[in-house]
N, C-alpha and C positions, 0 to 999 in steps of 0.2 A: 565424889561430888554428885549432888542430885542431878539426874538426867535432864530435867526441865530447866534447871538453873544453867547447866552446861550449854544447852541449846540456846538459851536467852543470851548468854555471853557471846557465843559464836555469831548470833544474829546481829548483836550490837557492833561487834568488830567489823563484820562484813558491811553493814550499813554505814559505819564511820568511814571506811575506806572508799566506798562509792561516793560519799559526800565530799571527798577531798578535804576533810578536816585536817588542818595543819596546826602544829603547836606554836608557830610564830615565824618571824622573818628569818631567823637563823636556822640552818640545817641542824637538827637535834643530834648533838655529839656528846659523848661522855667526856669528863675532864681528862681522863687517861687515854683518850682516843689514839694518841701517838706515843704511848709509853713503850711500845715495841716497834722494831724496825720492819721494813717491808718484807724482808726475807723470812722472818718468823711468821708474819701475817700470812704469807703465801703458804708456808708449811702447815699452819693450823687450819686455814680454810680448805686446803686440799684434803687434810685428814677428815674434817667434818663433812665435806661434800662427798667424800667416799662413803661415809656412813649413810648419807641421804640416798645415794644411789643403791646402797645395799638394802636399805629399808624398802625402796621401790621394787626390789626383786631383780635388779640387773646383775648380770654375771660379770663381775669385775676382773675375771681371769680372761675374758674375751679380748683378743688383740685390739679390737676397735675401741674398747672402753678403758683399757688399762691406763692410758695417759690422760683421761678426761678430768679427773679431780685436779691434777696439777695445772692442766690447761685452763680450767675454769678459774682457779685461784690466781694465776698470773693475769688473766683477763680482768678479773675484779680489781686487783691492786694497780696494775700498770696501765689499764685502758679505761674500763667501764666506770670505775669509781675513783679515778685519780684526782678528780676535783674535790674530794674530801680533804686532801692534804694541802695545807697552806703553802708548802714548799713548791707546789706545782702552779701556784697562782702566777699568771703572766706579769712580768715587769713592764711598766708603762713609762715611756719617756715622752715628755711634752716638747713640742717644737714651736718656734715662732710661726705665725701665720704670714708667710712672706707675700702672699697675693692679696692680703687684707680681704679675704673672702668672708662676707658677713651674712650670706644667705644660709638656708638650711642645707645640711649635709646628711644624706640618707644612704645607708648601706642596707639593701633589702635582700631577702631570700638567703639569709645566712643559715645554711642547713645544719641541724644539730641532731644528736642522738642522746637521749637520756633514759632514765629508768623510773618507773612508777614505784614510789616507796611503799605503797600499800600491797602490791601484788608482785613486785620485782619482775615486771615484764616491760618491754620497750615503750618509750614515747619518742616519736620523731616528728620533725617538722621544720618550720622556718621562723627565724627571728628577723625583725626589721628594726633597725637601730638608727636613730636620727639625733642630731644635736646642732646647736648654733655655737660657733666658736666664741670663747671668752677672750680671744687673742692668741690662744694656743691651740695646737692640733696634735693628734697622735696618728701613727701609721694606720692605714686602713686594716691591715691584717690583725692589729691588736683588738679591733672590735670583734672579729671572728674568734680570737683566742679567749676573750672575756666571756663571750657566749658559751664557748665550748667548756671553759673551766666550771661554770655554774651548772652546766648540763650534765657533766660527768660525775654524777653522784645520785643516790636515791633522791627523787625529787617530787614535788607537787608543782604543777605548772604555774599556779598563781604566785607561789613563793619565788620560783626561779625568775619570773618576769621582773619582780620588784628587786631581787638581788642584783640582776644585771643592770637595772636602771640606777640603783644606788652606787654600784661600783663605777659606772660611767660618770655620774655626777662628781664623785670624788676624784677620779682620774683626770677628768677634763676641766675640773675646777669651774663648773658651771651648773646651774639648775635647769638650763634649757636642754633637757634630754627627754626623749620618748623611746619607748620600747613596745613593740607589738609582737606577740608570739602566736603562731597558728600551728597547731600540732594534732597529730593523730595518736590516740592512746590504745595500745594493744589490749589493755584491761577492759576496754569497751568493745574492741573489734574481735577479740579472740575468745572472750568468756562473757558470762552474764548475758547481756542483751545481744551480743554478737553483731553490733552495727558496724559494718566495714566502710561506711561512706562518711560518717560525721567527723568533724574536726572541732577542736576547742580553741577559741581565740581569747587571749588575755592581753591587757595593756597596762602601761604605767606612764602617765603623762606628767611632766613637770615644767615649771617656768613658763616660757612663751608658748609651750604646747597646750596650755590650758586656755589659750585664746581660740575661740571656735573657728576663726578664719585660718589660723596657722594649723590647727588640727585637721581641718578639712583639706588643706593643701597637702599635708603629710599623707593622709589616707588616699588622696587622688594619686600621688606618686606610687604608693604601695600597690594600688590596684591597676597600675598601667600594664598594658599588654606587653609581655616580655618575649613574645615570639620573635624569631629571627627569620628574615627573608633569605 
């Protein structure tokens, strides 16, 4: 390949990643993404990660590094990217709203860990999730689990925010849902511009949260001082 063309391709790929270009709402998966089981995926990832370490020049006979390929493979499948597999999607049970609570319910500061799909480095931050009951409610921990499910995959923050909101609207059987995500991207903090202080905020407002007064109330609650005396 012509050297100049190669450099142009690399520049385009890098700029696309920094621009957070996403292919759509759904996480891009092949049709055969789950054709093999987790055990085989772990075996194959360990094999290929071992090759990456070899290319980097690491001594894989060293006692400290011998188990690294398998540890990484298990982490990818069982923890870091478990949200790719629909079998790990949290089940949601709706309950009657016995107290007839009709005001906004907000669960804020839901901590999450995700992974930038452009550089495969961490994204971490907090999600704030709010809704008005349609007459049904779900357990509070399910809100955390839904956030975690969509975070545990290679992600773009904008896509993750909308995915969480859409899942909540379906689970809660209401359009009155809002999601605000505030996150730090290690692809910004540890490479490129190396800005360690900035965070990225995204939001997805639906139903009653499109009302400016309701949205202002939500944002007031999110920004409340959470220090404890």
